[in-house]
C-alpha positions as MATLAB code, in Angstrom:
seq = 'MFHQTPLKTGAVLLLATAAVVYAFTTGFFGLELLTEVAILAIVAIALDLVAGYGGMVSLCHGALYGVGAYAFASATVLLGWGGGAGMAMAVAGGGAFAWLIGAVSARTHGIFFIMATLAFGQMAYAYFFDSPLFGGSDGMPGIARLDLSGAGLDLNDSRGYALFCTVLALLAYALAATLLRSGFGRTLVGIRANEPRMRALGLPVWRHKAAAFGTSGALAGLAGALAAQHTMYVSPGLLHWTVSGELLIMVILGGLGTLVGAVLGAGVLVFVKHEVARFTDHWHMVVGLVLIATVLSGGRGIFGQIEFLWGRRGARRPEPAATEGSPDHA';
ca = [
     -13.081    5.127  -36.420;
     -10.058    4.620  -34.180;
      -6.912    6.614  -34.871;
      -3.752    6.334  -32.785;
      -3.153   10.073  -32.812;
      -0.048   11.790  -31.403;
      -2.246   12.981  -28.539;
      -3.236    9.399  -27.680;
       0.370    8.210  -27.966;
       1.558   11.032  -25.743;
      -1.159   10.289  -23.174;
      -0.272    6.584  -23.065;
       3.430    7.341  -22.643;
       2.650    9.899  -19.944;
       0.432    7.457  -18.034;
       3.023    4.676  -18.329;
       5.824    6.962  -17.131;
       3.699    8.180  -14.224;
       2.953    4.566  -13.239;
       6.625    3.578  -13.251;
       7.696    6.676  -11.294;
       4.876    6.113   -8.791;
       5.901    2.451   -8.384;
       9.417    3.457   -7.318;
       8.399    6.334   -5.057;
       5.412    4.973   -3.130;
       4.978    2.483   -0.306;
       3.093   -0.785    0.014;
      -0.397    0.753   -0.026;
       0.395    2.848   -3.089;
       1.687   -0.240   -4.892;
      -1.565   -2.042   -4.095;
      -3.521    0.840   -5.615;
      -1.318    0.876   -8.712;
      -1.843   -2.856   -9.173;
      -5.604   -2.414   -8.845;
      -5.580    0.384  -11.414;
      -3.536   -1.652  -13.918;
      -5.830   -4.696  -13.579;
      -9.053   -2.674  -13.866;
      -7.595   -0.733  -16.803;
      -7.367   -3.999  -18.759;
     -11.061   -4.751  -18.150;
     -11.999   -1.149  -18.954;
     -10.090   -1.376  -22.253;
     -11.952   -4.618  -22.986;
     -15.295   -2.931  -22.272;
     -14.487    0.171  -24.346;
     -13.563   -2.089  -27.250;
     -17.147   -3.381  -27.559;
     -19.129   -0.492  -26.023;
     -17.257    2.480  -27.421;
     -16.484    1.096  -30.873;
     -19.047   -1.673  -31.345;
     -22.015   -0.007  -29.664;
     -22.481   -3.044  -27.385;
     -22.891   -1.594  -23.899;
     -22.364   -4.487  -21.506;
     -23.295   -5.171  -17.911;
     -21.584   -8.557  -17.795;
     -17.904   -7.607  -17.901;
     -17.696   -8.021  -14.148;
     -18.825  -11.608  -14.703;
     -16.215  -12.136  -17.457;
     -13.624  -10.704  -15.075;
     -14.787  -13.114  -12.360;
     -14.861  -16.106  -14.714;
     -11.211  -15.423  -15.550;
     -10.359  -15.282  -11.846;
     -12.175  -18.542  -11.108;
     -10.640  -20.218  -14.161;
      -7.148  -19.361  -12.912;
      -8.006  -20.511   -9.378;
      -9.498  -23.775  -10.666;
      -6.492  -24.529  -12.842;
      -3.894  -23.844  -10.151;
      -5.699  -24.902   -6.945;
      -8.097  -27.656   -8.037;
      -6.139  -29.125  -10.966;
      -2.635  -28.353   -9.739;
      -1.536  -26.754  -13.019;
       1.215  -24.153  -13.258;
       0.562  -20.423  -13.343;
       1.178  -20.139  -17.091;
      -1.445  -22.797  -17.860;
      -3.782  -21.082  -15.406;
      -3.380  -17.756  -17.225;
      -4.126  -19.449  -20.549;
      -7.222  -21.087  -19.069;
      -8.427  -17.741  -17.710;
      -8.061  -16.069  -21.116;
      -9.751  -18.992  -22.887;
     -12.556  -19.215  -20.313;
     -13.333  -15.512  -20.412;
     -13.184  -15.486  -24.211;
     -15.421  -18.543  -24.640;
     -18.067  -17.287  -22.211;
     -18.049  -13.850  -23.840;
     -18.317  -15.357  -27.341;
     -21.408  -17.264  -26.208;
     -22.969  -14.097  -24.789;
     -22.157  -12.160  -27.959;
     -23.547  -14.869  -30.233;
     -26.826  -15.202  -28.312;
     -27.332  -11.460  -27.823;
     -26.138  -10.312  -31.262;
     -29.620   -9.627  -32.641;
     -30.650   -7.432  -29.705;
     -29.912   -3.724  -29.417;
     -29.869   -0.928  -26.868;
     -31.566   -1.650  -23.561;
     -32.393   -5.206  -24.651;
     -28.719   -5.996  -25.257;
     -27.797   -4.464  -21.900;
     -30.430   -6.547  -20.097;
     -29.339   -9.726  -21.902;
     -25.744   -9.224  -20.795;
     -26.923   -8.427  -17.264;
     -28.908  -11.689  -17.188;
     -25.881  -13.721  -18.318;
     -23.716  -12.032  -15.721;
     -26.129  -12.672  -12.883;
     -26.525  -16.330  -13.913;
     -22.758  -16.744  -13.685;
     -22.748  -14.983  -10.307;
     -25.509  -17.265   -8.972;
     -23.698  -20.374  -10.230;
     -20.425  -19.604   -8.439;
     -22.249  -18.354   -5.343;
     -24.081  -21.687   -4.945;
     -21.330  -24.050   -6.160;
     -19.617  -26.116   -3.411;
     -16.851  -27.036   -5.860;
     -15.713  -23.412   -6.023;
     -16.228  -22.658   -2.331;
     -19.712  -21.177   -2.672;
     -20.149  -17.809   -1.009;
     -16.856  -18.302    0.882;
     -14.805  -18.251   -2.318;
     -11.464  -19.945   -2.964;
      -8.272  -19.074   -1.024;
      -4.687  -20.283   -1.404;
      -3.986  -18.974   -4.928;
      -0.299  -18.602   -5.796;
       1.186  -16.062   -8.169;
       2.848  -16.858  -11.454;
       6.417  -18.059  -10.956;
       8.779  -16.014  -13.136;
      11.868  -16.539  -10.991;
      13.570  -18.172  -13.976;
      13.397  -14.788  -15.703;
      14.690  -13.003  -12.627;
      11.276  -11.592  -11.639;
       9.766  -11.980   -8.172;
       6.027  -11.461   -8.495;
       5.565  -11.988   -4.763;
       7.208   -8.593   -4.357;
       4.558   -5.842   -4.432;
       6.586   -3.543   -6.686;
       7.449   -6.345   -9.090;
       3.817   -7.428   -9.348;
       2.579   -3.850   -9.833;
       5.041   -3.306  -12.695;
       4.137   -6.699  -14.208;
       0.437   -5.753  -14.261;
       1.298   -2.321  -15.694;
       3.216   -3.909  -18.581;
       0.284   -6.236  -19.309;
      -2.088   -3.243  -19.295;
       0.115   -1.547  -21.913;
       0.117   -4.725  -24.003;
      -3.685   -4.929  -23.706;
      -3.964   -1.354  -24.963;
      -1.589   -2.101  -27.858;
      -3.602   -5.205  -28.790;
      -6.932   -3.348  -28.705;
      -5.518   -0.417  -30.702;
      -4.050   -2.769  -33.335;
      -7.343   -4.639  -33.608;
      -9.347   -1.423  -34.012;
      -7.013   -0.171  -36.767;
      -7.451   -3.433  -38.706;
     -10.220   -4.313  -41.133;
     -11.969   -6.142  -38.295;
     -12.032   -2.964  -36.213;
     -13.289   -0.815  -39.066;
     -16.059   -3.320  -39.733;
     -16.990   -3.258  -36.045;
     -17.324    0.535  -36.181;
     -19.386    0.173  -39.363;
     -21.790   -2.173  -37.577;
     -22.204    0.354  -34.788;
     -22.865    3.156  -37.301;
     -25.324    1.298  -39.568;
     -25.947   -2.369  -38.809;
     -28.760   -2.878  -41.399;
     -26.496   -1.610  -44.193;
     -23.656   -3.929  -43.121;
     -26.083   -6.839  -43.072;
     -27.389   -5.843  -46.521;
     -23.806   -5.984  -47.814;
     -23.709   -9.652  -46.838;
     -21.664   -9.351  -43.633;
     -22.437  -12.033  -41.004;
     -23.051   -9.405  -38.325;
     -23.738  -11.827  -35.470;
     -20.446  -13.611  -36.096;
     -18.519  -10.343  -36.093;
     -20.209   -9.186  -32.899;
     -19.540  -12.525  -31.218;
     -15.867  -12.422  -32.228;
     -15.498   -8.868  -30.892;
     -17.221   -9.794  -27.640;
     -15.080  -12.930  -27.353;
     -11.888  -10.883  -27.771;
     -13.118   -8.458  -25.131;
     -13.894  -11.370  -22.813;
     -10.417  -12.819  -23.291;
      -8.901   -9.522  -22.089;
     -11.313   -9.458  -19.148;
     -10.312  -13.050  -18.331;
      -6.651  -12.024  -18.308;
      -7.474   -9.255  -15.838;
      -9.397  -11.752  -13.712;
      -6.357  -14.023  -13.516;
      -4.243  -11.065  -12.393;
      -6.852  -10.094   -9.793;
      -6.894  -13.637   -8.407;
      -3.110  -13.546   -8.021;
      -3.199  -10.057   -6.543;
      -5.402  -10.963   -3.581;
      -4.577  -14.713   -3.704;
      -8.313  -15.259   -3.209;
     -11.452  -15.203   -5.360;
     -15.095  -14.810   -4.375;
     -18.451  -14.507   -6.183;
     -18.400  -10.769   -5.468;
     -16.112  -10.355   -8.485;
     -18.993  -11.385  -10.761;
     -21.669   -9.136   -9.282;
     -23.403   -6.651  -11.574;
     -22.152   -3.749   -9.436;
     -18.608   -4.543  -10.595;
     -19.816   -4.256  -14.192;
     -21.453   -0.948  -13.283;
     -18.195    0.415  -11.859;
     -16.335   -0.649  -15.000;
     -18.883    1.186  -17.146;
     -18.444    4.280  -14.943;
     -14.679    4.113  -15.541;
     -15.136    4.031  -19.307;
     -17.698    6.857  -19.360;
     -15.664    8.944  -16.914;
     -12.484    8.582  -18.959;
     -14.185    8.913  -22.336;
     -16.276    6.302  -24.133;
     -14.761    5.393  -27.496;
     -11.301    6.806  -26.803;
      -9.518    3.685  -25.420;
      -7.016    5.882  -23.546;
      -9.940    7.190  -21.528;
     -10.609    3.688  -20.198;
      -7.150    3.640  -18.606;
      -7.502    7.191  -17.314;
     -10.979    6.483  -15.928;
      -9.725    3.412  -14.050;
      -6.962    5.458  -12.437;
      -9.218    8.373  -11.513;
     -11.965    6.179  -10.037;
      -9.614    4.009   -7.960;
      -7.633    6.907   -6.519;
     -10.676    9.118   -5.929;
     -12.478    6.228   -4.234;
      -9.613    5.510   -1.861;
      -8.841    9.157   -1.135;
     -12.469   10.058   -0.422;
     -12.927    6.881    1.657;
     -10.358    8.300    4.089;
     -12.874   10.966    5.091;
     -16.282    9.370    4.516;
     -17.916    6.027    3.776;
     -20.150    7.754    1.204;
     -17.557    7.864   -1.573;
     -20.207    6.640   -4.016;
     -21.900   10.037   -3.739;
     -18.702   11.859   -4.698;
     -18.099    9.543   -7.655;
     -21.742    9.993   -8.675;
     -21.421   13.772   -8.635;
     -18.243   13.580  -10.727;
     -19.998   11.308  -13.228;
     -23.035   13.605  -13.442;
     -20.748   16.582  -14.058;
     -18.954   14.604  -16.777;
     -22.196   13.712  -18.554;
     -23.662   17.214  -18.291;
     -20.481   18.811  -19.618;
     -20.888   17.077  -22.974;
     -20.605   13.382  -22.164;
     -17.149   13.141  -23.705;
     -15.367   12.062  -20.543;
     -12.031   13.384  -19.344;
      -9.880   12.328  -22.281;
     -12.703   12.892  -24.752;
     -12.917   16.499  -23.570;
      -9.148   16.863  -23.905;
      -9.369   15.562  -27.492;
     -12.251   17.947  -28.223;
     -10.364   20.988  -26.922;
      -7.190   19.887  -28.713;
      -9.118   19.589  -31.980;
     -10.664   23.064  -31.551;
      -7.210   24.484  -30.868;
      -5.939   22.994  -34.127;
      -8.975   24.286  -36.028;
      -8.348   27.836  -34.814;
      -4.703   27.805  -35.864;
      -4.352   30.150  -38.892;
      -2.935   28.683  -42.069;
       0.433   30.124  -43.192;
       0.151   32.771  -45.894;
       1.147   31.682  -49.388;
       4.456   33.088  -50.566;
       5.222   34.392  -54.022;
       6.137   31.576  -56.386;
       4.248   28.933  -54.404;
       1.361   26.954  -56.009;
      -1.136   28.653  -53.672;
       0.032   32.186  -54.475;
      -2.515   34.028  -56.619;
];
């Protein structure tokens, strides 16, 4: 069950403050990293929503991310629509594709669900890779960013775009947290805990799973639209299964089923990857060692371990002695 605890609230505020301070104190390269973290955090939140709370571990979220990017590129480059319409199309496209995957795969579990999502993801990758309409393996260039000059925002400025993506990441977290605290979220957790019992109670489990997966896909589609605007270019590489694998690493590293951990994992992986890459091309080995250490230390992830230690600290705290005249005084 998801609870927006004071620890989670404090962590979110701390991460948001750190992002804003970093945005105003770093240079161009740092702003590019911050933008990448904010965009990947949205997809990681989307993945944790279904994997951490619904028990649906997915290897197709890279494909949902890529579908959102291609949907935005298609709307703005091929159809000539504005950026706002392109964003809406990216969210709708990612959500619709994810709903289809969730509906078809709803009756599978464990490794079979993972393989079904992987198959869907690779089919999407193969389609865009071979499609002349979308540039094939060369991808699609010439993508413009959303025009918010009427609101006094210049998204062509690196700092402005980094802060814009950071705000959307916070909104994505707030949306996911609100959804998980609702009846829908509690039912999703119930399905993960005991699906046969939920089905015996008359719940249309496949419909609930599909809706949860569709919501997750809509968030991934939003991130894809932001990624397309960030690089002003999309390619089939966004849909490859290795992207889905990296997203899953982020969630596990930060803490599966914590939501905050998804954001923290995205930040840690991006910054570790770029810092280690300065010294060696074998940064995957370093990330792998960190992940192994995380799993062997309890599998809670960074924020999950913080929550665990915080809970033990509270459990050790002695209760105040009852005073004379109080209800607890013997």
